[in-house]
C-alpha positions in Angstrom: 20.5 -17.6 2.2 18.2 -16.8 -0.7 17.5 -13.0 -1.3 14.0 -11.6 -0.5 12.7 -9.9 -3.6 11.0 -6.5 -2.9 9.1 -4.7 -5.6 8.4 -1.0 -5.4 11.6 -0.6 -3.6 12.4 2.8 -4.9 9.4 4.3 -3.0 6.9 7.0 -4.1 4.2 9.3 -3.0 1.6 6.5 -2.1 3.1 5.3 1.1 6.4 3.8 -0.1 5.9 0.5 1.7 8.3 -1.3 -0.6 11.0 1.1 0.3 10.3 0.7 4.0 10.3 -3.1 3.7 13.7 -3.0 1.9 15.4 -0.8 4.4 14.0 -2.8 7.3 15.2 -6.2 5.9 18.6 -4.8 5.1 19.1 -3.3 8.5 18.2 -6.8 9.9 21.1 -8.3 7.9 18.8 -10.1 5.4 19.7 -10.3 1.7 17.4 -8.2 -0.4 16.9 -7.9 -4.1 15.3 -4.5 -4.7 13.2 -4.2 -7.8 13.0 -0.6 -8.9 11.4 1.1 -12.0 14.2 3.6 -12.7 18.0 3.6 -12.1 18.0 7.0 -10.3 19.1 8.5 -7.1 16.8 6.4 -5.0 18.2 3.2 -6.6 21.7 4.5 -5.8 20.7 4.9 -2.1 19.5 1.3 -2.0 22.8 0.1 -3.5 24.6 2.1 -0.8 22.4 0.3 1.9 23.6 -3.0 0.6 20.6 -4.2 -1.5 21.0 -5.9 -4.8 19.2 -3.5 -7.2 17.3 -4.7 -10.3 15.9 -2.2 -12.6 12.8 -3.1 -14.7 9.1 -2.9 -15.5 6.9 -5.1 -13.3 4.5 -5.5 -16.3 7.3 -7.1 -18.4 7.9 -10.8 -18.1 11.4 -10.5 -19.5 12.3 -8.2 -16.5 10.5 -10.2 -13.8 11.7 -13.7 -14.7 15.4 -13.1 -13.8 14.4 -11.0 -10.8 12.6 -13.9 -9.2 15.2 -16.5 -9.9 16.7 -18.0 -6.8 14.1 -16.3 -4.6 11.7 -18.0 -2.2 10.0 -15.0 -0.7 8.8 -11.7 -2.1 7.0 -8.5 -1.3 4.7 -7.4 -4.2 3.3 -3.9 -4.4 2.2 -1.7 -7.2 1.1 1.9 -7.1 -2.5 3.0 -7.7 -2.1 3.5 -11.4 -2.7 1.6 -14.7 -1.0 -1.7 -15.1 -1.6 -3.3 -11.7 -3.4 -6.3 -13.1 -0.7 -6.8 -15.8 2.0 -6.6 -13.2 0.1 -9.2 -11.0 -0.3 -11.7 -13.9 3.3 -11.3 -14.9 4.5 -11.8 -11.3 2.2 -14.8 -10.8 3.6 -16.5 -14.0 7.2 -15.8 -13.2 6.8 -16.7 -9.5 5.2 -20.0 -10.4 8.1 -20.8 -12.7 10.7 -19.9 -10.1 9.0 -21.8 -7.3 8.2 -19.0 -4.9 6.9 -20.1 -1.6 5.5 -16.9 -0.1 4.4 -13.6 -1.7 3.2 -10.8 0.6 1.0 -8.6 -1.7 -0.5 -5.3 -0.7 -4.2 -4.9 -1.4 -7.1 -2.8 -0.1 -9.4 -3.1 2.8 -12.5 -3.4 0.8 -11.1 -5.7 -1.9 -14.2 -7.6 -3.3 -15.8 -8.3 -6.6 -18.6 -5.9 -5.6 -16.4 -3.2 -4.0 -17.3 0.4 -4.3 -14.3 1.5 -6.5 -13.1 0.1 -9.7 -9.5 -0.3 -8.4 -10.7 -2.3 -5.4 -12.4 -4.7 -7.7 -9.2 -4.9 -9.8 -7.3 -5.7 -6.6 -9.7 -8.6 -5.9 -9.0 -9.9 -9.4 -5.2 -9.6 -8.7 -5.6 -11.5 -5.5 -7.3 -14.4 -7.4 -4.5 -14.4 -9.9 -1.8 -14.6 -7.3 -3.8 -17.3 -5.3 -4.1 -19.5 -8.3 -0.4 -19.3 -9.1 0.3 -21.5 -6.0 3.0 -19.2 -4.7 1.9 -18.8 -1.1 0.2 -15.4 -1.5 -0.7 -13.5 1.7 -2.8 -10.4 0.9 -2.5 -7.3 3.1 -5.9 -5.6 2.8 -5.0 -2.2 4.1 -7.1 0.8 5.1 -6.5 4.4 3.9 -2.9 5.4 4.4 -2.3 8.5 6.5 -0.2 9.7 3.5 -3.3 10.1 1.4 -4.7 12.7 3.8 -1.4 14.6 3.8 -1.2 14.7 0.0 -4.8 15.8 -0.1 -4.0 18.8 2.2 -1.0 19.8 0.1 -0.2 23.5 0.3 -4.0 24.5 0.5 -4.2 24.3 4.3 -7.4 22.3 4.4 -8.5 18.8 4.0 -10.9 19.1 1.1 -12.6 15.8 0.2 -15.9 14.8 -1.3 -16.9 12.9 2.0 -20.0 14.9 2.9 -20.5 15.3 6.7 -17.5 15.8 9.0 -18.9 12.8 10.9 -18.2 10.4 8.0 -16.1 7.6 9.4 -12.8 6.7 7.9 -10.5 3.6 8.5 -6.9 4.6 8.5 -3.4 3.1 8.8 0.2 4.3 8.8 2.1 3.0 5.7 5.0 2.1 8.0 2.6 -0.4 9.8 1.6 -2.0 6.5 5.4 -2.4 5.8 6.0 -3.7 9.3 3.3 -6.5 8.9 4.8 -7.2 5.5 8.3 -7.7 7.0 6.8 -9.8 9.8 5.0 -12.1 7.4 8.1 -12.5 5.3 10.1 -13.6 8.4 7.5 -16.0 9.6 8.2 -19.6 8.8 5.0 -21.1 9.9 1.5 -20.8 8.2 -0.1 -17.4 7.9 -3.7 -16.5 7.1 -3.9 -15.7 3.3 -5.9 -12.5 4.0 -4.9 -10.1 6.7 -7.1 -7.0 7.3 -5.1 -3.9 8.4 -6.5 -0.8 10.1 -4.8 1.0 12.8 -7.3 3.8 13.7 -10.9 4.5 12.9 -12.1 8.2 13.2 -14.3 10.7 11.5 -12.9 12.7 8.7 -13.6 15.9 10.8 -11.5 14.5 13.6 -8.7 13.5 11.2 -8.6 17.1 9.9 -8.5 18.5 13.4 -5.6 16.0 14.2 -3.7 17.2 11.2 -4.3 20.8 12.2 -6.5 21.9 9.3 -10.2 22.4 8.7 -12.3 19.8 6.8 -14.1 21.0 3.7 -16.7 19.0 1.9 -15.8 19.2 -1.8 -17.9 18.5 -4.9 -16.7 15.2 -6.4 -16.1 16.8 -9.8 -14.1 19.6 -8.2 -12.1 17.1 -6.2 -11.3 15.1 -9.3 -10.1 18.3 -11.1 -7.9 19.2 -8.2 -6.6 15.7 -7.7 -5.6 15.5 -11.4 -3.4 18.5 -10.8 -1.7 16.7 -7.9 -1.5 13.1 -9.2 -1.5 13.5 -13.0 -2.8 9.9 -13.3 -6.4 9.1 -14.4 -6.5 5.8 -12.5 -5.4 7.4 -9.2 -7.9 10.1 -9.6 -10.7 7.6 -10.5 -9.9 5.5 -7.5 -9.7 8.3 -4.9 -12.8 10.1 -6.1 -14.8 6.8 -5.9 -13.2 6.0 -2.5 -14.1 9.3 -0.8 -17.6 9.3 -2.1 -18.0 5.6 -1.1 -17.1 6.5 2.5 -19.6 9.4 2.3 -22.3 7.0 1.3 -21.5 4.5 4.1 -21.5 7.4 6.6 -21.3 6.1 10.2 -19.1 3.0 9.4 -18.8 -0.6 8.2 -18.0 -3.9 9.9 -14.4 -3.7 8.4 -13.9 -0.3 10.0 -12.1 -1.6 13.2 -8.7 -1.6 14.6 -7.1 -5.0 13.9 -4.8 -7.0 16.2 -2.7 -8.0 13.2 -0.4 -5.0 13.3 0.7 -5.7 16.9 0.9 -9.4 16.2 3.5 -9.0 13.4 5.3 -5.8 14.6 5.3 -6.3 18.3 3.9 -2.8 19.1 0.5 -1.0 18.8 -0.5 0.7 15.6 0.8 4.2 14.9 -1.8 6.8 15.4 -2.6 9.7 13.1 -1.5 12.1 15.9 1.9 10.4 16.0 2.1 10.6 12.3 1.2 14.4 12.3 3.9 15.0 15.0 6.5 13.2 13.0 5.7 15.0 9.8 6.0 18.3 11.6 9.4 17.3 12.9 10.6 16.6 9.3 
């Protein structure tokens, strides 16, 4: 059986869906080629699990070409940072050459050429690049990960975001549900819709803060960006998140995309995880 290539397999602070996909596939006895950026302790753990670990830069064609060789299916994810479009273009070129038949790619719920954040617009461009490569791209347009809220709280004990009223509506999802859908699509042999919208829960930011056991504080966008830079230390991440939160504030009471989707249960066989479940699990850890 050909290995399934999973990028972002080392994991990170932005949901680590690649890591979860890798671990799930290995547990199911499927061969996995885990693409990681650094040969560190996380890579060693993947080797111990039984994954074939490949170290490289997704933006570098000389690293990606050998990684996709002999692969039919792949999971493509890239962190919210600079280089995502470069990585998508490289992956598309290498995947076309290798004859990939299905690529499950993480994207964002509002991916669109007129989206409210620059990174959402970049994601739309990345989708077009992968589509035109003829590699069976399936795009997971996911809502805001629960993990984004947890990181925003940090050690301050408050959910401080530039989202205006506590009644501002927020579409949310567990990163593990995104990974679960990714695994389900990779295992599916028949046709799959090329775009899957993923949201597991829709609630106000005030209710989200209450669920996580902290107060919500409306923060000035410039102050948020200053604080976020201290957390993420990445200009693209801060740019995206600042635009994202203020976009939700402008939308206010919701959007037609802000709805719980059946896709999660369709591909995982269970209802979406709730923020309350996530909060309880984080407390146990």
